[in-house]
Backbone of each chain as ProteinMPNN parsed JSONL, in Angstrom:
{"seq_chain_A": "MRNVVFAVCLLVLGSVFLYTFLSPSFGSWERKDVGRYYLNTGLEKTGSANLVSSIVWDFRGFDTLGEETVLFTAAVGVFTILVFRRKRSG", "coords_chain_A": {"N_chain_A": [[29.374, -35.007, -21.959], [29.187, -32.363, -21.12], [28.316, -31.244, -23.488], [25.841, -32.444, -23.724], [24.392, -31.362, -21.589], [24.417, -28.714, -22.407], [22.943, -28.939, -24.764], [20.461, -29.736, -23.759], [19.752, -27.503, -22.234], [19.593, -25.583, -24.277], [17.488, -26.643, -25.721], [15.352, -26.443, -23.882], [15.262, -23.667, -23.497], [14.741, -22.855, -26.135], [12.227, -24.018, -26.532], [10.714, -22.644, -24.668], [10.841, -20.026, -25.711], [9.565, -20.516, -28.139], [7.044, -21.274, -27.26], [6.202, -18.894, -26.125], [6.053, -17.25, -28.376], [4.17, -18.532, -29.898], [1.857, -18.595, -28.408], [-1.274, -16.871, -27.753], [-1.37, -13.269, -28.054], [-0.698, -10.852, -25.473], [-3.483, -10.01, -23.545], [-5.361, -10.799, -25.359], [-6.636, -13.125, -24.756], [-8.771, -16.006, -24.915], [-10.542, -16.542, -22.881], [-12.061, -14.174, -21.266], [-13.593, -13.89, -19.102], [-13.461, -13.256, -16.364], [-12.426, -10.633, -16.204], [-14.378, -9.258, -17.65], [-16.563, -9.728, -16.04], [-15.846, -8.34, -13.701], [-15.81, -5.74, -14.748], [-18.467, -5.393, -15.478], [-20.072, -5.838, -13.192], [-18.815, -4.605, -11.11], [-19.32, -1.995, -10.104], [-21.968, -2.022, -9.084], [-21.798, -4.081, -7.259], [-19.813, -3.41, -5.373], [-20.038, -0.687, -5.049], [-18.098, 1.116, -5.515], [-16.619, 3.723, -7.272], [-14.123, 3.78, -8.387], [-12.65, 1.406, -10.133], [-10.303, -0.031, -9.921], [-9.628, 0.23, -7.235], [-11.786, -1.131, -6.111], [-11.309, -3.709, -6.993], [-8.857, -4.212, -5.815], [-9.327, -3.979, -3.042], [-11.641, -5.389, -2.603], [-12.623, -7.538, -4.434], [-10.241, -8.928, -4.592], [-9.222, -9.129, -1.958], [-7.654, -10.708, -0.285], [-5.245, -10.941, -1.606], [-4.327, -8.331, -1.317], [-4.051, -8.254, 1.378], [-1.857, -9.933, 1.705], [-0.007, -8.316, 0.434], [0.139, -6.121, 2.164], [1.179, -7.472, 4.283], [3.742, -7.975, 3.372], [4.802, -5.387, 3.387], [4.644, -4.793, 6.115], [6.344, -6.746, 7.111], [8.712, -5.83, 6.001], [9.114, -3.427, 7.405], [9.348, -4.438, 10.014], [11.604, -6.007, 9.669], [13.631, -4.092, 9.077], [13.574, -2.741, 11.51], [14.342, -4.802, 13.288], [16.979, -5.48, 12.392], [18.384, -3.001, 12.64], [17.986, -2.232, 15.332], [19.058, -4.36, 16.775], [21.705, -4.21, 15.957], [22.403, -1.743, 16.995], [22.224, -2.279, 19.719], [24.236, -4.13, 20.028], [26.531, -2.721, 19.411], [26.491, -0.57, 21.168]], "CA_chain_A": [[28.514, -34.641, -20.83], [28.955, -30.932, -21.175], [27.52, -30.975, -24.674], [24.467, -32.879, -23.461], [23.767, -30.333, -20.742], [24.218, -27.548, -23.254], [21.839, -29.221, -25.686], [19.199, -29.726, -23.006], [19.456, -26.103, -21.906], [19.183, -24.926, -25.503], [16.164, -27.157, -26.06], [14.374, -25.851, -22.965], [15.161, -22.238, -23.809], [14.065, -22.73, -27.413], [10.802, -24.335, -26.412], [10.069, -21.544, -23.95], [10.651, -18.931, -26.664], [8.566, -20.929, -29.11], [5.742, -21.219, -26.579], [5.827, -17.49, -25.968], [5.676, -16.64, -29.647], [3.007, -19.19, -30.486], [0.648, -18.372, -27.609], [-1.938, -15.614, -28.13], [-0.695, -12.096, -27.501], [-1.18, -10.44, -24.165], [-4.734, -9.268, -23.582], [-6.304, -11.323, -26.334], [-6.988, -14.49, -24.393], [-10.163, -16.312, -25.255], [-11.387, -16.442, -21.697], [-11.973, -12.875, -20.613], [-14.798, -13.854, -18.275], [-13.267, -12.597, -15.065], [-12.311, -9.196, -16.413], [-15.683, -8.724, -18.063], [-17.427, -9.782, -14.855], [-15.483, -7.204, -12.838], [-16.225, -4.487, -15.377], [-19.912, -5.241, -15.549], [-20.771, -5.843, -11.908], [-18.003, -4.02, -10.049], [-19.913, -0.799, -9.491], [-23.142, -2.31, -8.25], [-21.469, -4.998, -6.179], [-19.019, -2.782, -4.317], [-20.395, 0.715, -4.893], [-16.916, 1.958, -5.648], [-16.488, 4.25, -8.627], [-12.788, 3.434, -8.859], [-12.705, -0.044, -10.288], [-9.049, -0.598, -9.423], [-9.764, 0.138, -5.778], [-12.745, -2.169, -5.737], [-10.673, -5.014, -7.194], [-7.768, -4.384, -4.854], [-9.779, -4.126, -1.658], [-12.866, -6.16, -2.432], [-12.596, -8.829, -5.117], [-8.985, -9.619, -4.298], [-8.785, -8.61, -0.669], [-6.608, -11.538, 0.325], [-4.004, -10.528, -2.261], [-3.872, -7.084, -0.715], [-3.603, -8.601, 2.737], [-0.485, -10.402, 1.563], [0.811, -7.162, 0.09], [0.375, -5.363, 3.393], [2.07, -8.284, 5.107], [5.102, -7.739, 2.886], [5.223, -4.076, 3.896], [4.813, -4.936, 7.568], [7.562, -7.525, 7.326], [9.858, -4.977, 5.684], [9.331, -2.517, 8.533], [9.823, -5.221, 11.158], [12.969, -6.43, 9.366], [14.517, -2.943, 9.299], [13.6, -2.524, 12.965], [15.133, -5.852, 13.926], [18.4, -5.364, 12.047], [19.024, -1.793, 13.162], [17.968, -2.189, 16.794], [20.009, -5.336, 17.326], [23.053, -3.724, 15.732], [22.626, -0.667, 17.938], [22.426, -2.863, 21.042], [25.517, -4.839, 20.092], [27.643, -1.774, 19.373], [26.495, 0.395, 22.253]], "C_chain_A": [[28.143, -33.158, -20.899], [28.082, -30.556, -22.367], [26.067, -31.347, -24.468], [23.731, -31.837, -22.637], [23.459, -29.094, -21.565], [23.034, -27.742, -24.184], [20.504, -29.176, -24.968], [18.788, -28.298, -22.675], [18.934, -25.369, -23.131], [17.769, -25.347, -25.894], [15.096, -26.501, -25.185], [14.155, -24.384, -23.3], [14.389, -22.021, -25.106], [12.587, -23.008, -27.311], [10.062, -23.246, -25.662], [9.815, -20.376, -24.894], [9.563, -19.267, -27.656], [7.17, -20.839, -28.518], [5.274, -19.779, -26.466], [5.352, -16.889, -27.279], [4.403, -17.258, -30.206], [1.732, -18.925, -29.702], [0.021, -17.041, -28.005], [-1.317, -14.425, -27.407], [-1.407, -11.631, -26.238], [-2.457, -9.624, -24.286], [-5.733, -9.808, -24.566], [-6.633, -12.782, -26.025], [-8.458, -14.749, -24.693], [-11.076, -16.158, -24.043], [-11.156, -15.1, -21.013], [-13.08, -12.743, -19.567], [-14.603, -13.035, -17.011], [-13.211, -11.08, -15.217], [-13.637, -8.564, -16.779], [-16.659, -8.693, -16.878], [-17.136, -8.606, -13.931], [-15.999, -5.903, -13.425], [-17.729, -4.295, -15.307], [-20.551, -5.065, -14.182], [-19.995, -5.165, -10.798], [-18.687, -2.876, -9.334], [-21.087, -1.159, -8.592], [-22.813, -3.246, -7.095], [-20.733, -4.316, -5.032], [-19.382, -1.327, -4.085], [-19.235, 1.659, -5.075], [-16.764, 2.414, -7.086], [-15.138, 3.915, -9.227], [-12.674, 1.915, -8.91], [-11.44, -0.71, -9.757], [-9.13, -0.794, -7.913], [-10.692, -0.99, -5.383], [-12.157, -3.556, -5.954], [-9.638, -5.254, -6.11], [-8.297, -4.694, -3.461], [-10.992, -5.023, -1.505], [-12.775, -7.527, -3.096], [-11.353, -9.62, -4.736], [-8.401, -9.13, -2.987], [-7.654, -9.405, -0.054], [-5.25, -11.242, -0.297], [-3.427, -9.303, -1.573], [-3.417, -7.316, 0.71], [-2.159, -9.096, 2.693], [0.472, -9.27, 1.252], [1.152, -6.345, 1.33], [1.295, -6.137, 4.328], [3.521, -8.094, 4.698], [5.646, -6.428, 3.44], [5.52, -4.148, 5.386], [6.106, -5.682, 7.878], [8.805, -6.704, 7.031], [10.169, -4.051, 6.846], [9.898, -3.271, 9.729], [11.262, -5.674, 10.931], [13.966, -5.315, 9.585], [14.673, -2.69, 10.786], [14.516, -3.535, 13.644], [16.624, -5.678, 13.674], [19.032, -4.172, 12.759], [19.055, -1.794, 14.684], [18.948, -3.184, 17.375], [21.435, -4.874, 17.107], [23.381, -2.611, 16.722], [22.928, -1.225, 19.328], [23.811, -3.507, 21.129], [26.67, -3.845, 20.165], [27.657, -0.887, 20.616], [26.141, -0.125, 23.596]], "O_chain_A": [[26.985, -32.764, -20.762], [27.226, -29.675, -22.278], [25.165, -30.669, -24.961], [22.596, -31.472, -22.942], [22.388, -28.499, -21.443], [22.222, -26.836, -24.373], [19.526, -28.646, -25.495], [17.622, -27.929, -22.816], [17.957, -24.625, -23.048], [16.961, -24.531, -26.337], [14.062, -26.057, -25.684], [13.02, -23.913, -23.377], [13.519, -21.156, -25.196], [11.776, -22.319, -27.93], [8.909, -22.949, -25.976], [8.729, -19.796, -24.897], [8.732, -18.421, -27.986], [6.231, -20.391, -29.175], [4.101, -19.477, -26.682], [4.387, -16.126, -27.314], [3.642, -16.592, -30.907], [0.637, -19.016, -30.257], [0.709, -16.17, -28.537], [-0.806, -14.556, -26.294], [-2.56, -11.978, -25.984], [-2.509, -8.655, -25.043], [-6.863, -9.322, -24.613], [-6.878, -13.575, -26.934], [-9.276, -13.83, -24.72], [-12.218, -15.711, -24.154], [-10.183, -14.917, -20.281], [-13.46, -11.635, -19.188], [-15.455, -12.231, -16.632], [-13.853, -10.34, -14.471], [-13.986, -7.487, -16.296], [-17.461, -7.771, -16.734], [-18.055, -7.952, -13.438], [-16.554, -5.065, -12.714], [-18.215, -3.183, -15.102], [-21.459, -4.25, -14.015], [-20.452, -5.141, -9.655], [-18.646, -2.788, -8.107], [-21.191, -0.662, -7.47], [-23.478, -3.209, -6.06], [-20.99, -4.601, -3.862], [-19.067, -0.778, -3.029], [-19.354, 2.859, -4.825], [-16.778, 1.601, -8.01], [-15.016, 3.779, -10.444], [-12.611, 1.238, -7.884], [-11.49, -1.813, -9.212], [-8.752, -1.84, -7.385], [-10.421, -1.723, -4.432], [-12.458, -4.481, -5.2], [-9.544, -6.348, -5.554], [-7.774, -5.573, -2.776], [-11.345, -5.387, -0.384], [-12.84, -8.555, -2.422], [-11.409, -10.839, -4.575], [-7.229, -8.761, -2.916], [-6.79, -8.846, 0.622], [-4.226, -11.282, 0.384], [-2.233, -9.227, -1.283], [-2.502, -6.65, 1.194], [-1.341, -8.727, 3.535], [1.607, -9.247, 1.728], [2.295, -5.931, 1.524], [2.085, -5.552, 5.068], [4.418, -8.056, 5.54], [6.785, -6.355, 3.9], [6.53, -3.624, 5.854], [6.86, -5.308, 8.777], [9.826, -6.842, 7.704], [11.326, -3.896, 7.236], [10.824, -2.794, 10.384], [12.055, -5.724, 11.872], [15.017, -5.523, 10.191], [15.781, -2.452, 11.268], [15.357, -3.174, 14.468], [17.433, -5.72, 14.601], [20.075, -4.301, 13.399], [20.059, -1.394, 15.274], [19.609, -2.887, 18.37], [22.296, -5.105, 17.955], [24.499, -2.537, 17.231], [23.79, -0.703, 20.034], [24.474, -3.44, 22.164], [27.655, -4.069, 20.869], [28.73, -0.492, 21.074], [26.122, 0.632, 24.567]]}, "seq_chain_B": "MDVIVRTVVKGLFPFVILFGVYVILHGHLTPGGSFPGGVIIASGIALLVISFDLKKAESVIKERAAHVFEGLAGLFLVFIILSLSPLRDILMPGGKAFELWSAQQVLLLNVVGGVMVSMALVTIVYLLMRE", "coords_chain_B": {"N_chain_B": [[19.838, 22.096, 6.912], [19.35, 25.185, 5.057], [17.828, 28.408, 5.818], [15.909, 29.073, 3.983], [14.94, 26.711, 2.834], [13.89, 25.569, 5.138], [11.838, 27.361, 5.824], [10.136, 27.154, 3.623], [9.459, 24.431, 3.773], [8.18, 24.415, 6.221], [5.878, 25.848, 5.644], [4.804, 24.244, 3.694], [4.352, 21.736, 4.673], [1.815, 21.116, 6.098], [0.077, 21.052, 3.911], [1.028, 18.991, 2.352], [0.461, 16.804, 4.001], [-2.295, 17.093, 4.078], [-2.941, 16.643, 1.401], [-2.191, 13.976, 1.176], [-4.052, 12.786, 2.918], [-6.367, 13.418, 1.542], [-6.01, 11.935, -0.827], [-6.113, 9.365, 0.214], [-8.715, 9.286, 1.33], [-10.349, 9.636, -0.888], [-9.973, 7.336, -2.267], [-11.717, 5.441, -3.342], [-13.006, 6.765, -5.308], [-11.425, 8.325, -7.049], [-8.321, 7.964, -8.912], [-5.783, 6.479, -6.967], [-5.458, 5.872, -3.492], [-4.819, 3.748, -0.674], [-2.094, 3.051, -0.718], [-0.563, 4.984, -2.401], [-1.416, 7.318, -1.03], [-0.542, 6.882, 1.607], [2.18, 6.823, 1.162], [2.58, 9.453, 0.361], [1.987, 10.868, 2.731], [3.987, 9.818, 4.408], [6.205, 10.739, 3.031], [5.947, 13.428, 3.483], [6.556, 13.568, 6.231], [9.161, 12.657, 6.021], [10.302, 14.734, 4.616], [10.248, 16.694, 6.587], [12.019, 15.524, 8.404], [14.398, 15.563, 6.948], [14.853, 18.306, 6.334], [14.644, 19.669, 8.79], [15.25, 18.248, 11.813], [15.362, 15.106, 13.603], [14.055, 15.647, 15.955], [12.213, 17.676, 15.478], [10.505, 16.345, 13.712], [9.601, 14.403, 15.416], [8.007, 15.867, 17.038], [5.713, 15.98, 15.653], [4.871, 13.284, 15.128], [5.601, 10.668, 17.262], [8.249, 8.179, 17.451], [7.644, 5.821, 18.763], [4.874, 5.964, 18.812], [4.387, 5.706, 16.102], [5.192, 3.046, 15.689], [3.22, 1.772, 17.271], [0.8, 2.541, 16.057], [1.136, 1.43, 13.538], [1.238, -1.316, 14.098], [-1.305, -1.693, 15.253], [-3.004, -0.925, 13.158], [-2.324, -2.853, 11.253], [-3.18, -5.178, 12.545], [-5.917, -4.646, 12.727], [-6.529, -4.531, 10.051], [-6.066, -7.182, 9.222], [-8.04, -8.388, 10.751], [-10.395, -7.236, 9.677], [-10.291, -8.062, 6.95], [-10.23, -10.835, 7.16], [-12.669, -11.309, 8.296], [-14.531, -10.6, 6.439], [-16.736, -11.718, 5.046], [-18.821, -12.345, 7.004], [-19.155, -9.763, 8.045], [-20.024, -8.211, 6.038], [-22.617, -7.235, 5.453], [-22.988, -5.486, 7.518], [-20.992, -3.651, 7.127], [-21.577, -2.544, 4.688], [-24.013, -0.68, 4.286], [-25.184, 0.604, 2.179], [-25.607, 3.601, 0.274], [-24.962, 6.265, -1.968], [-23.504, 5.759, -5.145], [-20.501, 7.233, -6.494], [-20.326, 9.225, -4.642], [-18.787, 10.676, -1.682], [-19.389, 9.236, 0.624], [-19.684, 6.302, 0.026], [-19.422, 2.875, -0.975], [-18.526, 1.557, 1.442], [-16.945, -0.486, 2.467], [-14.615, -0.528, 0.883], [-13.779, 2.049, 1.391], [-13.294, 2.018, 4.185], [-11.287, 0.048, 4.369], [-9.367, 1.292, 2.825], [-8.725, 3.506, 4.412], [-7.723, 2.311, 6.774], [-5.629, 0.794, 5.703], [-4.113, 2.887, 4.643], [-3.269, 4.224, 6.949], [-1.654, 2.201, 7.936], [0.319, 1.843, 5.926], [1.504, 4.424, 5.809], [2.48, 4.685, 8.429], [4.245, 2.545, 8.58], [6.184, 3.285, 6.711], [7.053, 5.667, 7.857], [8.164, 4.673, 10.192], [10.34, 3.25, 9.093], [11.795, 5.366, 7.968], [12.468, 6.879, 10.254], [14.019, 4.987, 11.669], [16.145, 4.574, 9.897], [17.223, 7.125, 9.794], [18.228, 7.434, 12.308], [20.51, 5.992, 12.32]], "CA_chain_B": [[19.435, 22.865, 5.732], [19.338, 26.619, 5.342], [16.575, 28.963, 6.332], [14.906, 29.131, 2.907], [14.316, 25.393, 2.76], [13.09, 25.347, 6.35], [10.609, 28.153, 5.769], [9.248, 26.568, 2.609], [8.942, 23.161, 4.285], [7.234, 24.695, 7.31], [4.607, 26.226, 5.062], [4.29, 23.237, 2.764], [4.1, 20.467, 5.348], [0.392, 20.78, 6.303], [-0.607, 20.77, 2.647], [1.433, 17.633, 1.945], [-0.337, 15.858, 4.794], [-3.691, 17.228, 3.639], [-3.073, 15.985, 0.103], [-2.167, 12.531, 1.42], [-5.342, 12.378, 3.49], [-7.346, 13.509, 0.456], [-5.836, 10.797, -1.743], [-6.604, 8.147, 0.877], [-10.164, 9.319, 1.54], [-11.04, 9.518, -2.163], [-9.409, 6.205, -2.986], [-12.734, 4.675, -4.056], [-13.621, 7.602, -6.332], [-10.426, 8.802, -8.002], [-7.1, 7.171, -8.818], [-5.093, 6.662, -5.697], [-5.827, 4.864, -2.511], [-4.07, 3.713, 0.572], [-0.641, 2.991, -0.924], [-0.01, 6.301, -2.749], [-1.686, 8.298, 0.02], [0.361, 6.627, 2.725], [3.531, 7.23, 0.764], [2.629, 10.921, 0.372], [2.079, 11.302, 4.131], [5.309, 9.466, 4.919], [7.211, 11.611, 2.428], [5.871, 14.703, 4.203], [7.343, 13.407, 7.465], [10.574, 12.543, 5.632], [10.712, 16.109, 4.292], [10.508, 17.351, 7.873], [13.232, 14.938, 8.988], [15.583, 15.972, 6.191], [15.124, 19.742, 6.384], [14.926, 20.021, 10.18], [15.946, 17.09, 12.373], [14.419, 14.109, 14.1], [13.262, 16.177, 17.073], [11.072, 18.398, 14.905], [9.556, 15.368, 13.184], [8.982, 13.683, 16.528], [6.954, 16.691, 17.632], [4.486, 15.672, 14.91], [4.504, 11.927, 15.536], [6.746, 10.026, 17.91], [8.595, 6.902, 16.835], [6.886, 4.751, 19.424], [3.49, 6.064, 18.339], [4.342, 5.143, 14.745], [5.175, 1.586, 15.838], [1.944, 1.299, 17.819], [-0.257, 2.714, 15.06], [1.364, 0.465, 12.464], [0.801, -2.64, 14.545], [-2.756, -1.732, 15.444], [-3.651, -0.893, 11.841], [-2.135, -4.159, 10.626], [-4.07, -6.122, 13.222], [-7.283, -4.302, 12.346], [-6.676, -4.904, 8.643], [-6.214, -8.638, 9.169], [-9.356, -8.704, 11.303], [-11.462, -6.862, 8.737], [-10.281, -8.858, 5.721], [-10.581, -12.221, 7.452], [-14.07, -11.411, 8.703], [-15.305, -9.824, 5.475], [-18.033, -12.266, 4.637], [-19.893, -12.091, 7.967], [-19.361, -8.346, 8.359], [-20.292, -7.457, 4.815], [-23.892, -6.528, 5.503], [-22.878, -4.368, 8.456], [-20.086, -2.637, 6.599], [-22.084, -1.931, 3.471], [-25.451, -0.425, 4.373], [-25.669, 1.329, 1.017], [-24.941, 4.867, -0.013], [-24.987, 6.479, -3.411], [-22.212, 5.679, -5.822], [-19.874, 8.482, -6.945], [-20.243, 10.209, -3.571], [-17.709, 10.319, -0.761], [-19.877, 8.189, 1.498], [-20.173, 5.138, -0.711], [-18.436, 1.788, -0.964], [-17.991, 1.668, 2.8], [-15.891, -1.457, 2.725], [-13.395, -0.05, 0.235], [-13.368, 3.267, 2.117], [-12.727, 1.634, 5.485], [-10.016, -0.639, 4.168], [-8.408, 2.286, 2.338], [-8.259, 4.337, 5.531], [-6.884, 1.505, 7.658], [-4.403, 0.478, 4.971], [-3.316, 4.101, 4.532], [-2.593, 4.415, 8.239], [-0.592, 1.221, 8.101], [1.416, 2.122, 4.987], [2.231, 5.633, 6.187], [3.218, 4.478, 9.67], [5.372, 1.643, 8.316], [7.26, 4.031, 6.045], [7.605, 6.621, 8.838], [9.041, 3.873, 11.048], [11.585, 2.961, 8.373], [12.537, 6.623, 7.848], [13.041, 7.196, 11.572], [15.077, 4.031, 12.028], [17.322, 4.781, 9.059], [17.838, 8.404, 10.117], [18.916, 7.317, 13.586], [21.803, 5.306, 12.165]], "C_chain_B": [[19.299, 24.337, 6.096], [17.914, 27.118, 5.568], [15.5, 29.002, 5.255], [14.147, 27.803, 2.84], [13.407, 25.171, 3.961], [11.776, 26.106, 6.3], [9.62, 27.552, 4.78], [8.622, 25.281, 3.138], [7.912, 23.404, 5.375], [5.874, 25.085, 6.756], [3.971, 25.111, 4.264], [3.792, 21.991, 3.483], [2.614, 20.16, 5.582], [-0.319, 20.404, 5.019], [-0.225, 19.4, 2.107], [0.597, 16.598, 2.687], [-1.791, 15.879, 4.347], [-3.919, 16.507, 2.317], [-3.057, 14.464, 0.268], [-3.493, 12.03, 1.963], [-6.43, 12.408, 2.418], [-7.254, 12.292, -0.467], [-6.363, 9.519, -1.096], [-8.126, 8.151, 0.933], [-10.938, 9.176, 0.236], [-10.537, 8.328, -2.967], [-10.437, 5.42, -3.769], [-13.407, 5.497, -5.14], [-12.64, 7.995, -7.428], [-9.201, 7.904, -7.912], [-6.329, 7.504, -7.551], [-5.503, 5.57, -4.744], [-4.858, 4.86, -1.354], [-2.569, 3.74, 0.328], [-0.063, 4.348, -1.335], [-0.237, 7.338, -1.651], [-0.763, 8.123, 1.209], [1.777, 7.055, 2.4], [3.646, 8.746, 0.768], [2.764, 11.433, 1.807], [3.476, 11.025, 4.682], [6.388, 10.348, 4.308], [7.138, 13.005, 3.021], [6.685, 14.662, 5.474], [8.829, 13.354, 7.118], [11.139, 13.903, 5.246], [11.075, 16.871, 5.554], [11.803, 16.843, 8.482], [14.465, 15.46, 8.28], [15.89, 17.452, 6.417], [15.368, 20.219, 7.814], [15.768, 18.891, 10.782], [14.892, 16.15, 12.939], [13.52, 14.68, 15.186], [12.013, 16.896, 16.565], [10.02, 17.415, 14.373], [8.868, 14.615, 14.314], [7.974, 14.54, 17.27], [5.644, 16.51, 16.877], [3.998, 14.277, 15.275], [5.746, 11.239, 16.084], [6.999, 8.653, 17.296], [7.787, 5.766, 17.443], [5.43, 4.751, 18.977], [3.353, 5.482, 16.939], [4.33, 3.62, 14.799], [3.794, 1.094, 16.238], [0.843, 1.397, 16.782], [-0.114, 1.694, 13.938], [0.855, -0.904, 12.869], [-0.703, -2.75, 14.672], [-3.484, -1.753, 14.106], [-3.505, -2.231, 11.13], [-3.063, -5.203, 11.205], [-5.519, -5.921, 12.777], [-7.566, -4.729, 10.907], [-6.887, -6.407, 8.504], [-7.606, -9.034, 9.661], [-10.46, -8.419, 10.304], [-11.487, -7.813, 7.545], [-10.685, -10.297, 6.016], [-12.052, -12.385, 7.83], [-14.969, -10.695, 7.713], [-16.677, -10.406, 5.22], [-19.11, -12.136, 5.71], [-20.175, -10.614, 8.187], [-19.867, -7.554, 7.162], [-21.591, -6.655, 4.873], [-23.841, -5.351, 6.469], [-22.056, -3.247, 7.84], [-20.674, -1.912, 5.402], [-23.579, -1.695, 3.544], [-25.99, 0.345, 3.183], [-24.957, 2.654, 0.88], [-24.853, 5.022, -1.513], [-23.593, 6.385, -3.992], [-21.79, 7.066, -6.285], [-19.955, 9.578, -5.894], [-19.188, 9.753, -2.581], [-18.147, 9.185, 0.155], [-20.536, 7.091, 0.662], [-19.082, 4.096, -0.634], [-17.721, 1.72, 0.378], [-16.845, 0.701, 3.046], [-14.566, -1.008, 2.126], [-12.863, 1.171, 0.97], [-12.671, 2.903, 3.419], [-11.367, 0.974, 5.318], [-8.951, 0.313, 3.643], [-7.838, 3.078, 3.49], [-7.309, 3.539, 6.418], [-5.562, 1.166, 6.977], [-3.507, 1.698, 4.813], [-2.575, 4.404, 5.809], [-1.416, 3.463, 8.351], [0.595, 1.515, 7.181], [2.221, 3.328, 5.446], [3.055, 5.392, 7.444], [4.404, 3.535, 9.461], [6.524, 2.407, 7.674], [7.877, 5.056, 6.976], [8.554, 5.893, 9.785], [10.379, 3.631, 10.377], [12.437, 4.223, 8.261], [13.208, 6.979, 9.172], [14.22, 6.286, 11.874], [16.33, 4.269, 11.2], [17.999, 6.108, 9.376], [18.591, 8.343, 11.437], [20.301, 6.695, 13.433], [22.937, 6.301, 11.963]], "O_chain_B": [[19.154, 24.698, 7.264], [16.945, 26.361, 5.516], [14.31, 28.967, 5.567], [12.918, 27.762, 2.796], [12.299, 24.653, 3.827], [10.73, 25.58, 6.679], [8.425, 27.454, 5.058], [7.422, 25.054, 2.982], [6.902, 22.705, 5.459], [4.84, 24.711, 7.309], [2.747, 25.031, 4.162], [2.926, 21.276, 2.979], [2.181, 19.044, 5.292], [-1.206, 19.55, 5.017], [-1.041, 18.722, 1.482], [0.091, 15.646, 2.093], [-2.44, 14.838, 4.247], [-4.94, 15.848, 2.122], [-3.803, 13.75, -0.403], [-4.002, 10.993, 1.537], [-7.303, 11.541, 2.383], [-8.266, 11.699, -0.842], [-6.983, 8.688, -1.761], [-8.763, 7.144, 0.622], [-12.055, 8.658, 0.234], [-10.654, 8.303, -4.192], [-10.09, 4.786, -4.766], [-14.293, 4.992, -5.831], [-12.993, 7.997, -8.607], [-9.052, 7.16, -6.943], [-6.243, 8.658, -7.133], [-5.856, 4.467, -5.16], [-4.166, 5.844, -1.092], [-1.836, 4.383, 1.08], [0.857, 4.829, -0.674], [0.647, 8.148, -1.371], [-0.258, 9.102, 1.758], [2.49, 7.584, 3.253], [4.691, 9.283, 1.136], [3.565, 12.33, 2.072], [4.076, 11.877, 5.337], [7.373, 10.675, 4.969], [8.149, 13.707, 3.068], [7.423, 15.6, 5.775], [9.658, 13.928, 7.823], [12.304, 14.197, 5.51], [12.069, 17.596, 5.597], [12.595, 17.622, 9.012], [15.468, 15.769, 8.922], [17.039, 17.82, 6.661], [16.213, 21.087, 8.034], [16.871, 18.615, 10.311], [13.691, 16.366, 12.776], [12.371, 14.264, 15.333], [10.922, 16.759, 17.119], [8.818, 17.614, 14.552], [7.704, 14.233, 14.198], [7.171, 14.021, 18.045], [4.579, 16.847, 17.395], [2.85, 14.102, 15.684], [6.802, 11.231, 15.452], [6.107, 8.041, 16.706], [7.312, 4.872, 16.742], [4.824, 3.697, 18.785], [2.349, 4.849, 16.614], [3.578, 2.968, 14.073], [3.255, 0.152, 15.657], [0.043, 0.474, 16.627], [-1.105, 1.156, 13.445], [0.147, -1.573, 12.116], [-1.309, -3.741, 14.266], [-4.451, -2.492, 13.927], [-4.44, -2.697, 10.479], [-3.656, -6.004, 10.483], [-6.242, -6.876, 12.494], [-8.65, -5.209, 10.575], [-7.766, -6.857, 7.769], [-8.265, -9.893, 9.075], [-11.352, -9.241, 10.098], [-12.544, -8.315, 7.163], [-11.397, -10.918, 5.225], [-12.614, -13.473, 7.698], [-16.047, -10.229, 8.08], [-17.67, -9.679, 5.18], [-20.25, -11.836, 5.358], [-21.31, -10.24, 8.485], [-20.111, -6.352, 7.27], [-21.647, -5.522, 4.393], [-24.539, -4.353, 6.29], [-22.364, -2.066, 7.997], [-20.3, -0.771, 5.13], [-24.346, -2.432, 2.926], [-27.166, 0.71, 3.183], [-23.82, 2.803, 1.329], [-24.691, 4.045, -2.244], [-22.625, 6.869, -3.406], [-22.621, 7.959, -6.448], [-19.687, 10.741, -6.198], [-18.742, 8.606, -2.616], [-17.367, 8.274, 0.434], [-21.759, 6.971, 0.602], [-17.946, 4.4, -0.271], [-16.496, 1.811, 0.458], [-15.888, 1.027, 3.749], [-13.522, -1.094, 2.773], [-11.655, 1.318, 1.154], [-11.592, 3.413, 3.721], [-10.416, 1.296, 6.029], [-7.772, 0.171, 3.968], [-6.63, 3.306, 3.562], [-6.231, 4.015, 6.775], [-4.501, 1.242, 7.597], [-2.283, 1.576, 4.842], [-1.406, 4.791, 5.785], [-0.331, 3.839, 8.793], [1.746, 1.444, 7.611], [3.451, 3.289, 5.477], [4.199, 5.839, 7.529], [5.448, 3.703, 10.091], [7.686, 2.214, 8.031], [9.081, 5.303, 6.913], [9.611, 6.414, 10.141], [11.43, 3.782, 11.0], [13.655, 4.169, 8.436], [14.385, 7.338, 9.199], [15.285, 6.747, 12.283], [17.445, 4.182, 11.714], [19.218, 6.222, 9.246], [19.508, 9.134, 11.656], [21.16, 6.849, 14.301], [24.092, 5.9, 11.816]]}, "name": "protein", "num_of_chains": 2, "seq": "MRNVVFAVCLLVLGSVFLYTFLSPSFGSWERKDVGRYYLNTGLEKTGSANLVSSIVWDFRGFDTLGEETVLFTAAVGVFTILVFRRKRSGMDVIVRTVVKGLFPFVILFGVYVILHGHLTPGGSFPGGVIIASGIALLVISFDLKKAESVIKERAAHVFEGLAGLFLVFIILSLSPLRDILMPGGKAFELWSAQQVLLLNVVGGVMVSMALVTIVYLLMRE"}
């Protein structure tokens, strides 16, 4: 039983490594359409000279909304933990 | 902290805040934006908290005000991003590229996001220093 589990784990790990080595290297994917589209039309579509900013706040605004939500949740979490502990102790 | 650190911080503090505001406002032109700019502003407040005390930092911005600004900025951010497609024509009336007044949508979101990031980090700094 233990040997079977070990063999399965080894097989999965080996196939993952094999997949990583056999797939095209990072940045050389065949479909670069999205990146090329951003580079070509980013300036005229958003008017922003900083392409990173235009992607972060314009093309992928919902991603950034989630990012800000994470930050907000962190602040609210710290607030909750510390204020409740202060109330319990004092 | 001793008097040397306090004097240096007292002179340096406005410039730290100014640099943070600059990074936020030029987020659509130069590297930077709301996250680094907000962190710079919050680190200025943290410098004040460390070298002086909480009272001195609260004379710049109170803890309750930081909470309120953070919440309002977050609400405003959600409103803007969720209503982007109908508001797009209002928010982007044009403007020349490579100038400060361009890319109004990115500029507006940078400013609002910078307020939110800086106020969230200031809130965390205050809360942790009170412990």
